[in-house]
Z-matrix of the N, CA and C atoms (Angstrom, degrees):
N
C 1 1.455
C 2 1.534 1 109.53
N 3 1.308 2 116.59 1 130.65
C 4 1.464 3 121.95 2 177.88
C 5 1.523 4 108.77 3 -82.16
N 6 1.327 5 116.29 4 130.00
C 7 1.463 6 120.76 5 179.93
C 8 1.520 7 112.78 6 -109.99
N 9 1.345 8 116.68 7 -23.10
C 10 1.458 9 120.19 8 -174.66
C 11 1.522 10 109.97 9 -152.61
N 12 1.328 11 115.68 10 139.44
C 13 1.463 12 121.97 11 172.86
C 14 1.519 13 107.02 12 -123.34
N 15 1.334 14 116.34 13 126.79
C 16 1.469 15 121.44 14 178.91
C 17 1.521 16 108.83 15 -122.45
N 18 1.325 17 115.58 16 144.34
C 19 1.455 18 120.07 17 178.42
C 20 1.519 19 111.30 18 -140.92
N 21 1.316 20 114.93 19 146.86
C 22 1.459 21 122.20 20 169.38
C 23 1.527 22 106.44 21 -79.52
N 24 1.309 23 117.94 22 164.29
C 25 1.464 24 120.38 23 179.74
C 26 1.526 25 111.83 24 -96.26
N 27 1.320 26 116.97 25 -72.69
C 28 1.464 27 121.82 26 -174.39
C 29 1.523 28 110.82 27 -66.67
N 30 1.328 29 115.83 28 126.75
C 31 1.453 30 120.53 29 177.75
C 32 1.515 31 114.57 30 80.44
N 33 1.323 32 117.82 31 -4.33
C 34 1.461 33 121.30 32 179.62
C 35 1.530 34 110.33 33 -127.30
N 36 1.311 35 116.75 34 -67.24
C 37 1.464 36 122.27 35 -177.14
C 38 1.525 37 111.84 36 -80.28
N 39 1.321 38 116.05 37 -43.58
C 40 1.464 39 120.81 38 -176.32
C 41 1.522 40 111.90 39 -83.92
N 42 1.318 41 115.41 40 147.50
C 43 1.460 42 121.11 41 174.30
C 44 1.527 43 108.96 42 -75.13
N 45 1.312 44 116.41 43 177.75
C 46 1.471 45 120.56 44 175.99
C 47 1.525 46 111.68 45 -62.26
N 48 1.329 47 116.62 46 -21.69
C 49 1.467 48 121.43 47 178.07
C 50 1.532 49 111.62 48 -88.08
N 51 1.330 50 117.02 49 8.78
C 52 1.472 51 123.68 50 178.79
C 53 1.527 52 112.38 51 62.83
N 54 1.322 53 116.16 52 39.13
C 55 1.456 54 122.04 53 179.96
C 56 1.531 55 108.58 54 -139.00
N 57 1.321 56 117.07 55 175.88
C 58 1.462 57 121.49 56 175.14
C 59 1.528 58 108.80 57 -146.63
N 60 1.313 59 117.05 58 164.98
C 61 1.458 60 122.59 59 -179.60
C 62 1.528 61 108.45 60 -77.14
N 63 1.322 62 116.51 61 93.74
C 64 1.468 63 121.23 62 -175.06
C 65 1.523 64 112.33 63 -65.51
N 66 1.324 65 116.67 64 -38.70
C 67 1.464 66 120.01 65 -179.95
C 68 1.529 67 110.81 66 -61.87
N 69 1.317 68 116.75 67 -46.71
C 70 1.463 69 121.25 68 177.80
C 71 1.525 70 110.63 69 -62.99
N 72 1.324 71 117.11 70 -44.66
C 73 1.463 72 120.27 71 -179.99
C 74 1.521 73 111.23 72 -59.98
N 75 1.335 74 117.74 73 -45.54
C 76 1.463 75 120.23 74 -177.52
C 77 1.529 76 111.38 75 -63.02
N 78 1.323 77 117.85 76 -37.06
C 79 1.473 78 120.64 77 175.37
C 80 1.529 79 110.61 78 -64.28
N 81 1.335 80 115.82 79 -47.45
C 82 1.466 81 120.18 80 -179.73
C 83 1.532 82 111.33 81 -66.61
N 84 1.328 83 116.11 82 -37.33
C 85 1.462 84 119.98 83 179.78
C 86 1.534 85 110.48 84 -64.50
N 87 1.330 86 116.85 85 -40.60
C 88 1.468 87 120.17 86 177.59
C 89 1.530 88 110.27 87 -59.10
N 90 1.320 89 116.56 88 -39.82
C 91 1.467 90 120.42 89 177.63
C 92 1.533 91 110.83 90 -67.34
N 93 1.334 92 116.45 91 -40.38
C 94 1.472 93 119.79 92 176.94
C 95 1.522 94 110.29 93 -59.99
N 96 1.325 95 117.07 94 -41.71
C 97 1.460 96 121.43 95 179.79
C 98 1.527 97 110.75 96 -61.47
N 99 1.328 98 116.68 97 -42.92
C 100 1.470 99 120.79 98 179.20
C 101 1.526 100 111.25 99 -60.09
N 102 1.332 101 116.19 100 -34.04
C 103 1.463 102 121.03 101 -177.29
C 104 1.531 103 112.80 102 -92.77
N 105 1.334 104 117.26 103 1.43
C 106 1.464 105 120.63 104 178.68
C 107 1.517 106 114.05 105 74.24
N 108 1.326 107 117.05 106 23.79
C 109 1.469 108 121.49 107 -179.47
C 110 1.525 109 109.62 108 -88.91
N 111 1.313 110 116.74 109 127.27
C 112 1.469 111 122.49 110 176.90
C 113 1.522 112 109.32 111 -81.20
N 114 1.345 113 116.35 112 145.94
C 115 1.464 114 121.86 113 178.00
C 116 1.521 115 108.59 114 -117.89
N 117 1.334 116 116.54 115 127.42
C 118 1.463 117 122.73 116 -176.67
C 119 1.522 118 109.74 117 -122.02
N 120 1.325 119 115.53 118 128.97
C 121 1.458 120 122.11 119 172.82
C 122 1.520 121 106.38 120 -99.08
N 123 1.322 122 117.56 121 117.90
C 124 1.465 123 122.39 122 -179.42
C 125 1.521 124 108.28 123 -115.68
N 126 1.338 125 116.25 124 126.67
C 127 1.461 126 118.86 125 -174.95
C 128 1.519 127 111.27 126 -160.82
N 129 1.307 128 114.83 127 156.77
C 130 1.459 129 120.63 128 171.50
C 131 1.512 130 111.62 129 -79.63
N 132 1.327 131 116.72 130 -9.00
C 133 1.463 132 121.08 131 -179.20
C 134 1.519 133 112.06 132 -67.83
N 135 1.332 134 114.32 133 164.59
C 136 1.456 135 120.03 134 178.15
C 137 1.526 136 110.09 135 -70.46
N 138 1.306 137 115.37 136 144.60
C 139 1.464 138 123.80 137 179.60
C 140 1.528 139 110.85 138 -55.37
N 141 1.331 140 117.12 139 -45.99
C 142 1.465 141 121.00 140 -178.71
C 143 1.529 142 110.94 141 -58.47
N 144 1.310 143 117.28 142 -39.52
C 145 1.463 144 121.82 143 178.70
C 146 1.528 145 110.64 144 -66.70
N 147 1.303 146 117.17 145 -44.78
C 148 1.464 147 120.72 146 -178.27
C 149 1.525 148 111.76 147 -63.33
N 150 1.322 149 117.27 148 -38.57
C 151 1.466 150 120.24 149 -179.67
C 152 1.525 151 111.54 150 -60.43
N 153 1.329 152 117.85 151 -34.58
C 154 1.469 153 120.53 152 -178.18
C 155 1.522 154 112.39 153 -69.25
N 156 1.303 155 117.86 154 -17.28
C 157 1.466 156 120.88 155 -177.37
C 158 1.532 157 113.50 156 -84.92
N 159 1.332 158 117.24 157 -13.85
C 160 1.466 159 120.87 158 -176.40
C 161 1.533 160 111.79 159 -132.04
N 162 1.330 161 118.89 160 51.45
C 163 1.468 162 119.92 161 -173.94
C 164 1.530 163 113.81 162 -63.53
N 165 1.324 164 117.70 163 -32.74
C 166 1.466 165 120.72 164 -176.67
C 167 1.528 166 112.79 165 -69.15
N 168 1.312 167 117.52 166 -26.91
C 169 1.471 168 120.94 167 -175.29
C 170 1.531 169 112.13 168 -127.20
N 171 1.301 170 115.67 169 17.87
C 172 1.467 171 121.57 170 -172.61
C 173 1.527 172 113.50 171 -48.40
N 174 1.314 173 117.63 172 -46.34
C 175 1.465 174 120.19 173 -175.62
C 176 1.527 175 113.87 174 -82.06
N 177 1.329 176 116.74 175 3.53
C 178 1.464 177 120.38 176 -178.91
C 179 1.523 178 113.26 177 -113.81
N 180 1.331 179 117.39 178 1.37
C 181 1.464 180 119.82 179 -178.56
C 182 1.525 181 110.56 180 -121.65
N 183 1.306 182 114.68 181 166.99
C 184 1.461 183 122.22 182 179.26
C 185 1.524 184 109.16 183 -110.26
N 186 1.326 185 115.10 184 153.62
C 187 1.457 186 121.64 185 177.80
C 188 1.520 187 110.00 186 -128.73
N 189 1.317 188 116.25 187 136.67
C 190 1.458 189 123.09 188 165.17
C 191 1.523 190 103.06 189 -119.32
N 192 1.329 191 116.56 190 106.80
C 193 1.466 192 121.67 191 -169.73
C 194 1.521 193 111.27 192 -126.06
N 195 1.332 194 114.11 193 -179.90
C 196 1.466 195 121.09 194 175.91
C 197 1.534 196 111.21 195 56.39
N 198 1.328 197 116.08 196 44.46
C 199 1.472 198 121.72 197 -177.47
C 200 1.524 199 112.61 198 58.14
N 201 1.322 200 115.99 199 35.55
C 202 1.458 201 121.07 200 177.53
C 203 1.510 202 115.17 201 89.02
N 204 1.322 203 118.08 202 -0.89
C 205 1.464 204 121.18 203 -177.18
C 206 1.526 205 113.04 204 -79.99
N 207 1.327 206 118.01 205 -11.59
C 208 1.457 207 121.12 206 -177.63
C 209 1.522 208 109.98 207 -135.01
N 210 1.330 209 115.49 208 134.96
C 211 1.461 210 121.87 209 175.33
C 212 1.523 211 106.97 210 -125.34
N 213 1.338 212 116.24 211 131.67
C 214 1.463 213 120.23 212 -178.07
C 215 1.518 214 110.63 213 -141.48
N 216 1.323 215 114.13 214 152.56
C 217 1.457 216 121.79 215 169.62
C 218 1.519 217 105.32 216 -111.44
N 219 1.327 218 116.31 217 101.67
C 220 1.458 219 120.14 218 -174.43
C 221 1.518 220 110.57 219 61.93
N 222 1.331 221 115.90 220 -125.50
C 223 1.471 222 121.10 221 179.94
C 224 1.532 223 113.19 222 -84.69
N 225 1.320 224 117.04 223 -7.62
C 226 1.468 225 120.99 224 -177.09
C 227 1.526 226 110.50 225 -92.09
N 228 1.324 227 115.56 226 115.53
C 229 1.462 228 120.54 227 177.82
C 230 1.523 229 108.70 228 -77.42
N 231 1.318 230 115.96 229 124.05
C 232 1.462 231 121.78 230 -178.25
C 233 1.518 232 112.48 231 -94.88
N 234 1.335 233 116.38 232 -32.57
C 235 1.467 234 119.98 233 -177.53
C 236 1.522 235 109.97 234 -157.36
N 237 1.326 236 115.73 235 138.05
C 238 1.465 237 122.07 236 172.96
C 239 1.517 238 107.50 237 -130.95
N 240 1.309 239 116.14 238 127.30
C 241 1.460 240 122.11 239 176.41
C 242 1.524 241 106.68 240 -105.15
N 243 1.316 242 116.33 241 98.82
C 244 1.467 243 120.11 242 -173.62
C 245 1.526 244 111.55 243 -111.23
N 246 1.314 245 114.03 244 163.95
C 247 1.464 246 120.72 245 177.53
C 248 1.524 247 110.18 246 -76.70
N 249 1.306 248 116.21 247 150.14
C 250 1.459 249 119.37 248 173.29
C 251 1.524 250 108.22 249 -69.20
N 252 1.312 251 116.87 250 159.01
C 253 1.465 252 120.39 251 179.76
C 254 1.525 253 110.96 252 -61.34
N 255 1.329 254 117.87 253 -36.78
C 256 1.469 255 120.98 254 178.79
C 257 1.530 256 111.55 255 -61.69
N 258 1.323 257 116.34 256 -45.76
C 259 1.468 258 119.72 257 179.40
C 260 1.521 259 110.27 258 -66.17
N 261 1.323 260 117.11 259 -41.46
C 262 1.464 261 121.41 260 178.51
C 263 1.525 262 110.73 261 -59.42
N 264 1.323 263 117.22 262 -46.88
C 265 1.468 264 121.08 263 179.79
C 266 1.530 265 110.92 264 -63.51
N 267 1.323 266 117.00 265 -38.94
C 268 1.468 267 120.83 266 177.60
C 269 1.526 268 110.75 267 -62.82
N 270 1.322 269 116.82 268 -44.46
C 271 1.467 270 120.41 269 178.54
C 272 1.526 271 111.72 270 -62.96
N 273 1.328 272 116.95 271 -41.14
C 274 1.467 273 119.65 272 177.22
C 275 1.519 274 111.07 273 -61.98
N 276 1.323 275 116.62 274 -40.42
C 277 1.466 276 120.59 275 178.82
C 278 1.531 277 110.39 276 -63.26
N 279 1.313 278 116.33 277 -44.96
C 280 1.466 279 120.56 278 179.99
C 281 1.526 280 110.71 279 -60.93
N 282 1.336 281 116.97 280 -42.66
C 283 1.470 282 119.21 281 -178.17
C 284 1.520 283 112.51 282 -65.60
N 285 1.318 284 117.63 283 -26.04
C 286 1.469 285 118.96 284 178.15
C 287 1.523 286 111.98 285 -84.69
N 288 1.322 287 117.96 286 -20.72
C 289 1.463 288 121.15 287 -177.52
C 290 1.529 289 113.50 288 -88.40
N 291 1.317 290 117.61 289 -19.47
C 292 1.457 291 120.82 290 -176.82
C 293 1.528 292 110.35 291 -117.29
N 294 1.334 293 116.70 292 144.43
C 295 1.468 294 120.74 293 -174.45
C 296 1.531 295 114.33 294 -84.64
N 297 1.320 296 116.49 295 43.60
C 298 1.457 297 120.07 296 -178.61
C 299 1.528 298 109.86 297 -114.81
N 300 1.321 299 117.42 298 148.11
C 301 1.466 300 119.50 299 175.71
C 302 1.531 301 109.82 300 -63.27
N 303 1.319 302 116.61 301 150.64
C 304 1.459 303 120.98 302 179.25
C 305 1.522 304 109.63 303 -148.95
N 306 1.328 305 115.28 304 150.53
C 307 1.456 306 121.74 305 175.48
C 308 1.522 307 107.50 306 -128.84
N 309 1.330 308 116.58 307 129.04
C 310 1.456 309 122.51 308 174.95
C 311 1.525 310 106.15 309 -121.60
N 312 1.344 311 116.50 310 119.84
C 313 1.456 312 120.20 311 -177.09
C 314 1.515 313 110.98 312 -112.74
N 315 1.326 314 113.98 313 142.61
C 316 1.452 315 121.95 314 172.43
C 317 1.512 316 108.53 315 -128.56
N 318 1.321 317 117.23 316 -175.97
C 319 1.455 318 119.86 317 -179.59
C 320 1.521 319 112.34 318 -66.63
N 321 1.331 320 117.11 319 -32.60
C 322 1.459 321 120.32 320 -176.44
C 323 1.518 322 113.89 321 -122.13
N 324 1.321 323 117.84 322 -7.56
C 325 1.462 324 120.68 323 -174.16
C 326 1.526 325 109.93 324 -133.15
N 327 1.305 326 115.15 325 142.02
C 328 1.458 327 122.61 326 172.78
C 329 1.516 328 107.07 327 -122.82
N 330 1.334 329 117.16 328 125.23
C 331 1.456 330 120.77 329 176.68
C 332 1.516 331 107.57 330 -112.67
N 333 1.311 332 115.46 331 124.35
C 334 1.453 333 122.24 332 -179.26
C 335 1.513 334 108.64 333 -118.31
N 336 1.333 335 116.06 334 123.05
C 337 1.462 336 120.93 335 175.98
C 338 1.516 337 106.76 336 -105.23
N 339 1.321 338 115.86 337 110.93
C 340 1.463 339 119.71 338 -177.28
C 341 1.514 340 112.33 339 -84.42
N 342 1.299 341 117.81 340 -38.22
C 343 1.465 342 121.89 341 -178.85
C 344 1.520 343 107.88 342 -152.87
N 345 1.313 344 116.89 343 175.84
C 346 1.460 345 121.44 344 -178.82
C 347 1.522 346 109.94 345 -54.23
N 348 1.326 347 115.60 346 131.62
C 349 1.465 348 123.92 347 176.43
C 350 1.526 349 114.32 348 61.98
N 351 1.318 350 118.42 349 15.83
C 352 1.463 351 120.07 350 177.48
C 353 1.522 352 108.11 351 -117.94
N 354 1.324 353 116.87 352 102.35
C 355 1.458 354 121.47 353 179.31
C 356 1.518 355 109.05 354 -113.17
N 357 1.302 356 115.46 355 136.58
C 358 1.452 357 120.59 356 177.38
C 359 1.520 358 106.85 357 -121.29
N 360 1.312 359 116.68 358 121.61
C 361 1.457 360 120.70 359 175.36
C 362 1.517 361 107.73 360 -101.10
N 363 1.308 362 116.23 361 128.62
C 364 1.454 363 121.26 362 -177.15
C 365 1.518 364 108.38 363 -129.32
N 366 1.318 365 115.97 364 126.88
C 367 1.467 366 120.50 365 176.28
C 368 1.486 367 110.16 366 -104.83
């Protein structure tokens, strides 16, 4: 008996156009629900982005997002594995001292460093 189905998004679930057959999925998902099968979306993508892809069934599926750092059941976050403030501050210091691009992601904020001394904060 199948109890859980999990899928990655990019290169697995999504087409090359970054979409999926929603009508087919909703039919199959209804059948999974009847059989008590859980559906898990696992991805390195941000949780907020993943939620927008499944609005019709959002509260009935699970997410493993942010490269595994976040686990949620629909809108309810069950677990977050975050960096300590000391490690976060150290990483920020390193990104300002070296001329390499960097991305720092949080649950609500994405910080992108494109070049030396150029920081863009995006909410």
